C-alpha positions as CSV (number, residue, x, y, z in Angstrom):
1,M,19.3,23.1,24.3
2,D,15.3,23.9,23.9
3,L,13.6,20.6,22.1
4,F,12.1,23.4,19.7
5,D,14.9,24.8,18.5
6,K,16.6,21.7,17.8
7,L,13.7,20.8,15.6
8,Q,14.4,23.5,13.2
9,G,18.2,22.0,13.1
10,R,17.0,18.6,11.9
11,P,14.3,18.8,9.6
12,G,14.3,15.1,8.1
13,P,15.2,14.4,4.3
14,L,11.6,15.3,3.5
15,G,11.4,18.6,5.9
16,K,12.6,20.8,2.8
17,F,10.2,19.4,0.6
18,T,7.1,20.0,2.9
19,S,8.2,23.5,3.2
20,D,9.6,25.2,0.0
21,G,7.1,22.9,-2.3
22,Y,4.0,23.3,0.5
23,G,0.5,22.9,-1.3
24,Y,2.4,21.6,-4.8
25,Y,4.5,18.7,-4.4
26,T,3.8,17.9,-0.8
27,F,0.3,18.1,0.8
28,P,-1.2,19.1,-2.4
29,K,-5.1,19.8,-2.7
30,L,-6.8,17.7,-5.1
31,E,-10.3,18.9,-4.2
32,G,-13.9,17.9,-5.8
33,P,-15.8,15.0,-6.1
34,L,-13.3,11.7,-6.0
35,G,-12.6,10.2,-9.2
36,P,-10.2,9.9,-12.6
37,E,-10.5,14.3,-13.0
38,M,-10.4,16.3,-9.7
39,E,-9.7,20.0,-9.3
40,F,-6.2,21.0,-8.5
41,N,-4.8,24.5,-8.1
42,G,-8.3,25.5,-9.6
43,K,-7.6,23.6,-13.1
44,N,-9.3,20.1,-14.0
45,V,-6.7,17.4,-13.6
46,I,-6.0,13.7,-14.5
47,V,-5.7,12.2,-11.7
48,W,-3.1,9.4,-11.6
49,S,-2.3,9.1,-8.3
50,I,-5.0,8.0,-6.1
51,N,-5.3,4.1,-4.9
52,D,-8.6,3.6,-5.4
53,Y,-7.9,1.2,-7.9
54,L,-11.3,-0.1,-8.3
55,G,-13.3,3.1,-8.8
56,I,-15.2,2.2,-5.7
57,G,-15.1,5.5,-3.9
58,G,-16.4,7.8,-6.8
59,R,-19.4,5.4,-7.7
60,Q,-22.9,7.1,-7.1
61,E,-24.5,3.9,-5.5
62,V,-21.5,4.1,-2.8
63,K,-22.1,7.7,-2.1
64,E,-25.3,6.9,-1.5
65,Y,-25.2,3.7,0.7
66,D,-22.9,6.6,2.5
67,A,-24.5,8.7,2.9
68,E,-27.8,6.6,4.9
69,V,-25.8,4.5,7.1
70,A,-24.1,7.4,7.9
71,E,-27.8,8.9,8.4
72,K,-28.7,5.8,10.6
73,Y,-25.9,5.6,12.8
74,G,-23.8,8.9,13.1
75,F,-20.1,8.4,13.6
76,S,-20.0,8.6,17.3
77,A,-21.1,4.9,18.3
78,P,-20.2,2.6,18.8
79,M,-18.0,4.9,21.7
80,G,-14.4,3.3,23.4
81,A,-12.0,0.5,22.4
82,R,-13.4,-3.1,21.1
83,L,-12.2,-4.4,24.0
84,M,-14.9,-2.6,26.7
85,T,-17.3,-0.8,25.1
86,G,-17.1,-0.4,21.4
87,N,-17.9,-4.1,20.0
88,S,-21.0,-5.0,18.0
89,T,-22.5,-7.7,16.1
90,K,-21.7,-5.5,12.4
91,H,-17.9,-5.5,13.3
92,E,-18.2,-9.8,14.0
93,E,-20.1,-9.6,11.1
94,L,-17.5,-7.8,8.9
95,E,-14.6,-9.9,9.8
96,K,-16.3,-13.0,9.2
97,E,-16.9,-11.7,5.7
98,L,-13.7,-10.3,5.1
99,A,-11.7,-13.8,6.6
100,D,-14.3,-15.9,3.7
101,F,-13.0,-13.2,0.6
102,V,-9.4,-14.2,2.0
103,H,-9.5,-17.6,1.9
104,K,-8.6,-18.0,6.2
105,P,-10.4,-19.1,9.0
106,D,-10.7,-15.6,11.0
107,A,-9.8,-12.0,11.0
108,L,-9.4,-8.8,13.3
109,L,-10.9,-5.7,11.9
110,L,-8.3,-2.6,12.5
111,N,-9.1,0.8,13.1
112,Y,-5.9,2.1,10.6
113,G,-3.6,0.3,8.6
114,Y,-0.5,1.7,9.6
115,Q,-1.0,1.9,13.6
116,G,-2.6,-1.5,13.1
117,I,0.1,-3.7,11.4
118,M,2.6,-1.8,13.1
119,S,0.8,-2.9,16.5
120,V,0.5,-6.7,15.3
121,I,4.1,-7.3,14.4
122,H,4.6,-5.6,17.7
123,A,2.5,-8.2,20.0
124,L,3.1,-11.2,17.5
125,V,7.1,-11.5,18.8
126,D,9.1,-10.7,22.1
127,R,12.7,-10.6,22.9
128,N,13.7,-14.3,22.3
129,D,12.3,-13.9,18.6
130,F,13.7,-13.1,15.1
131,L,12.3,-11.1,12.4
132,I,13.0,-11.5,9.2
133,Y,11.9,-9.6,6.5
134,D,12.6,-7.7,2.9
135,E,14.4,-4.6,2.6
136,L,12.3,-2.7,0.9
137,S,9.2,-3.0,3.0
138,H,6.7,-0.6,3.6
139,A,7.7,1.8,6.5
140,C,4.4,0.5,8.6
141,I,6.5,-2.4,8.6
142,V,9.8,-0.7,9.5
143,D,8.2,1.1,12.1
144,G,6.5,-2.0,13.2
145,K,10.2,-3.7,13.4
146,Q,11.4,-0.8,15.4
147,L,8.4,-1.1,17.5
148,A,9.4,-5.2,18.4
149,M,11.4,-6.7,20.9
150,A,13.1,-9.6,18.8
151,E,16.7,-9.7,17.2
152,K,16.3,-8.4,13.5
153,F,17.4,-9.1,10.0
154,V,16.9,-7.9,6.4
155,F,17.1,-9.6,3.5
156,K,17.9,-8.2,-0.4
157,H,14.6,-7.2,-1.8
158,N,12.8,-10.7,-3.3
159,D,16.4,-12.9,-3.3
160,I,15.5,-16.0,-1.8
161,D,19.4,-16.6,-1.4
162,S,19.4,-13.9,0.6
163,F,16.4,-14.7,2.5
164,E,17.5,-18.2,3.1
165,K,21.0,-17.1,4.6
166,Q,18.8,-14.6,7.2
167,L,16.3,-17.9,8.2
168,E,20.0,-20.2,8.6
169,R,21.4,-17.4,10.6
170,A,18.3,-17.1,12.7
171,H,18.0,-21.1,13.1
172,R,21.0,-21.0,14.0
173,R,21.1,-18.1,16.8
174,A,17.4,-19.4,18.2
175,K,16.7,-21.1,21.6
176,P,14.3,-23.9,22.7
177,D,11.7,-21.1,22.8
178,S,12.5,-19.0,20.0
179,S,10.1,-18.3,16.9
180,I,11.0,-16.6,13.3
181,L,8.1,-14.4,11.9
182,V,8.9,-13.3,8.2
183,V,7.4,-9.8,7.2
184,T,7.0,-9.2,3.3
185,E,4.5,-7.4,1.3
186,G,2.9,-9.2,-1.6
187,A,2.5,-6.6,-3.9
188,F,5.1,-3.8,-3.5
189,G,3.2,-0.4,-3.9
190,M,6.2,1.4,-5.1
191,T,8.3,-0.4,-7.7
192,G,5.1,-2.9,-8.3
193,D,6.6,-6.0,-8.6
194,L,5.7,-8.8,-6.4
195,G,6.8,-11.1,-3.6
196,I,8.7,-14.3,-4.0
197,L,5.6,-15.4,-1.7
198,K,6.0,-19.3,-3.2
199,E,9.8,-19.5,-3.1
200,M,9.7,-18.3,0.5
201,I,6.8,-20.6,1.5
202,A,8.9,-22.9,0.0
203,L,11.3,-23.1,2.8
204,K,9.2,-24.1,5.4
205,E,10.0,-27.3,4.7
206,K,13.4,-26.4,6.0
207,Y,13.1,-24.3,8.5
208,P,10.3,-23.4,11.0
209,F,8.9,-19.9,10.4
210,R,5.8,-18.1,10.4
211,L,4.3,-15.7,6.9
212,L,2.7,-12.3,7.8
213,V,2.5,-10.9,4.6
214,D,1.2,-6.9,3.3
215,D,-1.3,-7.1,0.9
216,A,-2.5,-3.4,0.8
217,H,-1.9,-3.3,-2.7
218,G,-3.3,-6.7,-3.8
219,L,-6.4,-7.0,-2.2
220,G,-8.7,-6.4,-4.4
221,T,-6.9,-6.2,-7.6
222,M,-5.0,-9.4,-7.7
223,G,-6.2,-13.1,-8.2
224,E,-9.4,-14.4,-10.0
225,D,-11.5,-13.5,-7.2
226,G,-9.6,-10.0,-6.1
227,S,-8.4,-11.8,-2.8
228,G,-5.3,-10.9,-3.4
229,T,-1.5,-11.9,-4.7
230,G,-1.8,-15.3,-2.6
231,T,-4.4,-16.3,-4.4
232,H,-3.1,-15.1,-7.7
233,L,0.3,-16.8,-6.7
234,G,-1.5,-20.0,-6.2
235,C,-0.3,-20.2,-2.5
236,Q,-2.5,-18.3,-0.4
237,D,-2.9,-21.4,2.4
238,G,1.1,-21.0,2.8
239,I,0.6,-17.1,3.8
240,D,0.3,-17.9,7.8
241,I,-1.6,-14.2,8.6
242,Y,-3.1,-12.0,5.4
243,F,-2.9,-8.4,5.9
244,G,-4.9,-5.8,4.1
245,T,-6.1,-2.5,4.5
246,F,-9.4,-0.8,3.4
247,A,-6.9,2.1,1.8
248,K,-6.7,1.3,-1.5
249,S,-9.0,-0.9,-3.5
250,F,-11.7,0.0,-1.0
251,A,-11.0,3.8,-0.9
252,L,-12.1,3.6,3.2
253,I,-10.7,3.8,6.3
254,G,-9.3,0.3,8.3
255,A,-7.6,-2.4,7.9
256,F,-7.6,-6.2,9.0
257,V,-5.5,-9.5,9.5
258,A,-7.0,-12.7,8.5
259,T,-5.4,-16.0,10.2
260,E,-6.2,-18.8,12.5
261,P,-8.3,-18.2,15.3
262,R,-6.3,-18.7,17.9
263,V,-3.6,-16.1,17.1
264,V,-7.0,-13.9,16.4
265,E,-7.9,-14.2,19.7
266,F,-4.1,-13.4,21.0
267,L,-4.0,-10.5,18.7
268,K,-7.5,-9.3,20.2
269,A,-5.8,-9.2,23.4
270,N,-2.2,-8.1,22.8
271,A,-2.4,-5.6,19.6
272,R,-2.4,-2.5,22.0
273,S,-3.3,-0.1,18.9
274,Q,-6.6,-1.6,19.0
275,I,-6.8,-2.2,22.9
276,F,-6.7,1.5,23.7
277,A,-8.3,3.1,20.6
278,K,-11.8,4.1,19.5
279,S,-13.5,1.6,17.7
280,V,-14.5,1.6,13.8
281,P,-17.3,3.8,13.7
282,M,-20.8,2.2,12.2
283,P,-20.6,4.0,9.1
284,I,-17.2,2.7,8.3
285,V,-17.8,-0.3,9.2
286,E,-21.5,-0.8,7.3
287,S,-19.7,1.1,4.4
288,A,-17.4,-1.7,4.0
289,R,-19.3,-4.8,4.1
290,K,-20.9,-2.8,0.6
291,R,-17.6,-2.2,-0.9
292,L,-16.8,-5.8,0.2
293,E,-20.0,-6.9,-1.9
294,L,-19.3,-4.8,-4.6
295,I,-16.3,-6.1,-5.3
296,Q,-17.1,-9.7,-5.6
297,K,-20.4,-8.7,-7.6
298,H,-18.7,-6.5,-10.1
299,P,-15.2,-8.7,-11.3
300,E,-15.5,-6.6,-14.6
301,W,-14.3,-3.4,-12.1
302,R,-11.2,-5.3,-12.0
303,E,-11.1,-6.5,-15.6
304,R,-11.3,-2.9,-16.4
305,L,-8.4,-2.1,-14.1
306,W,-6.5,-4.2,-15.5
307,E,-7.2,-2.9,-19.3
308,N,-6.7,0.4,-18.4
309,T,-2.9,-0.1,-16.9
310,L,-1.6,-2.8,-20.0
311,K,-2.9,0.4,-22.0
312,L,-1.2,3.0,-20.1
313,R,2.1,1.0,-19.9
314,E,2.6,-0.3,-23.5
315,G,1.8,3.7,-24.4
316,L,4.7,4.7,-22.3
317,R,6.7,2.1,-23.6
318,E,6.5,3.1,-27.0
319,I,7.0,6.3,-26.4
320,G,10.5,5.5,-25.0
321,Y,9.9,5.4,-21.3
322,N,11.4,2.6,-19.1
323,V,8.5,1.9,-17.4
324,L,9.3,-1.3,-14.7
325,P,8.3,-4.5,-15.1
326,A,5.8,-4.5,-12.9
327,E,3.2,-7.4,-11.5
328,C,0.5,-5.5,-9.8
329,P,-1.7,-2.3,-11.2
330,V,1.2,-0.3,-9.9
331,T,3.2,1.3,-13.1
332,P,6.4,3.0,-12.0
333,V,8.5,5.1,-14.6
334,L,12.0,5.1,-13.3
335,T,14.3,7.8,-15.2
336,Q,17.7,9.1,-14.2
337,G,18.2,12.5,-12.9
338,S,17.8,14.8,-9.7
339,T,15.5,16.3,-7.8
340,D,15.3,19.2,-10.4
341,L,13.9,16.7,-13.0
342,C,11.1,15.3,-10.8
343,T,10.0,18.7,-10.1
344,L,9.8,19.6,-13.5
345,I,8.2,16.6,-14.9
346,M,5.5,16.5,-12.0
347,R,4.7,20.8,-12.5
348,K,4.8,20.1,-16.7
349,L,2.9,17.7,-16.8
350,R,0.5,19.6,-14.4
351,E,0.2,23.1,-15.6
352,E,0.9,22.2,-19.5
353,H,-1.0,19.2,-19.9
354,G,-3.7,18.8,-17.0
355,V,-2.0,15.7,-15.8
356,F,-1.2,14.9,-12.5
357,V,1.7,12.4,-11.2
358,S,3.9,12.0,-8.3
359,G,7.1,11.4,-8.4
360,V,9.3,10.8,-5.9
361,T,13.4,11.0,-5.8
362,Y,15.9,10.4,-2.9
363,P,15.6,9.5,-0.1
364,V,13.0,7.0,-1.1
365,V,15.3,6.1,-4.6
366,P,18.3,6.1,-5.2
367,K,20.7,9.2,-5.6
368,G,20.7,10.1,-9.3
369,T,17.2,8.1,-9.8
370,V,13.4,9.6,-10.6
371,L,10.5,7.6,-10.3
372,I,7.2,8.5,-11.1
373,R,4.7,6.3,-10.0
374,L,1.0,5.8,-12.0
375,I,-1.8,4.3,-10.1
376,P,-3.7,3.0,-12.7
377,T,-7.7,3.1,-11.7
378,A,-11.3,1.1,-13.3
379,A,-12.7,4.6,-13.4
380,H,-10.5,5.5,-16.5
381,T,-10.9,6.0,-19.8
382,D,-9.5,5.8,-22.9
383,Q,-9.6,9.2,-23.4
384,H,-7.6,9.6,-20.3
385,I,-4.7,7.5,-20.9
386,Q,-4.5,8.7,-24.5
387,K,-3.8,12.6,-22.9
388,T,-1.7,11.3,-20.7
389,L,0.6,9.7,-23.2
390,A,0.4,13.3,-25.5
391,G,1.8,14.5,-22.1
392,F,4.4,12.3,-21.7
393,N,5.1,12.3,-25.2
394,A,5.4,16.1,-25.3
395,I,7.8,16.2,-22.6
396,K,10.0,12.9,-23.4
397,D,13.4,15.1,-24.8
398,V,13.7,17.3,-21.4
399,V,13.1,13.9,-19.5
400,F,15.6,12.0,-22.0
401,E,18.1,14.8,-22.1
402,A,18.0,15.1,-18.5
403,A,18.5,11.2,-18.3
404,R,21.6,11.4,-20.6
405,K,23.0,14.4,-18.7
406,Q,23.0,12.2,-15.5
407,E,24.8,9.3,-16.9
408,R,27.5,11.4,-17.9
409,M,28.0,13.1,-14.9
410,T,28.1,9.5,-13.0
411,A,30.4,7.4,-15.9
């Protein structure tokens, strides 16, 4: 059978959305300057779907600095992978600054978060090892797990008993040269809850394992200094490998892992997505350094982010919506209903109220469930919040009736 013909017959769970809903529900075009208000389909909308938590990407001083370093370096240098010809003092300085920020001894800069953590997981474990991960882990972790040759065990989301059961299982099956790598998230990007890091770390007293934490949504938003979920929970020292991405609070491209120097040295020679890919361009490196400096210099941005987060959540709950008990700025609104309800909510808010939200349905969440995920930022204003709450209030009868209908159907 012809490969291309076969692909037409298996579009995948998101296939129908990327065809029928292209440009609106999937691949929408938010245009104009990055910020809490952008243009969508020719209309100005309040945007709650961009992970620029600190509003840093739209700040004038950042844009001016980006233009300055782009003019100075261009986007070609350094050419080649870092292992061969793509290293620089600036890259190494950024790594040192990142390690200091997240309270780790060393760090390795990664070209991209998604491919970076996949490659890190793949490099760390071999066929004699065990990889244990949370069932709600991000797709990058799942794909990294697929690459890894280790035996894999999954534990129920944030369930310490289930986690310990998998640790016991791995420990029983271990050979003399077997190791255990545990992977979870600091702040879960869809549900907004935090990983049970302290409880997991406490089990190191009973079982030998190393802990890798993907803190994409915690970096910059959590902890008194913004250094992440481990700092917020008081257990950063127990995290053996800390992963952070620039794609959220930094509003940039790139990522890093922070850990012991011996592990960094190993990854430099074994993380294939870094060995065989072009080095991060100099303007990105310099911009990341600038953004890190600003994040440390302006704790009030993080304070404003949390003020906006709490106002939005309290307002949605007062209207009657089921806001999940998130512990990071991610604000998930959960209701019962079909895919049709999900698209209806998005369309009504966008077209009738100028509020751009993103929703997910099966297979991202269980069948019969709709999750609307809002991402507050420090750049949102009280006016943005009030207008958004007014929009949710205006459509609540439709949403709540659909939820009651779904309940009757499943009763």
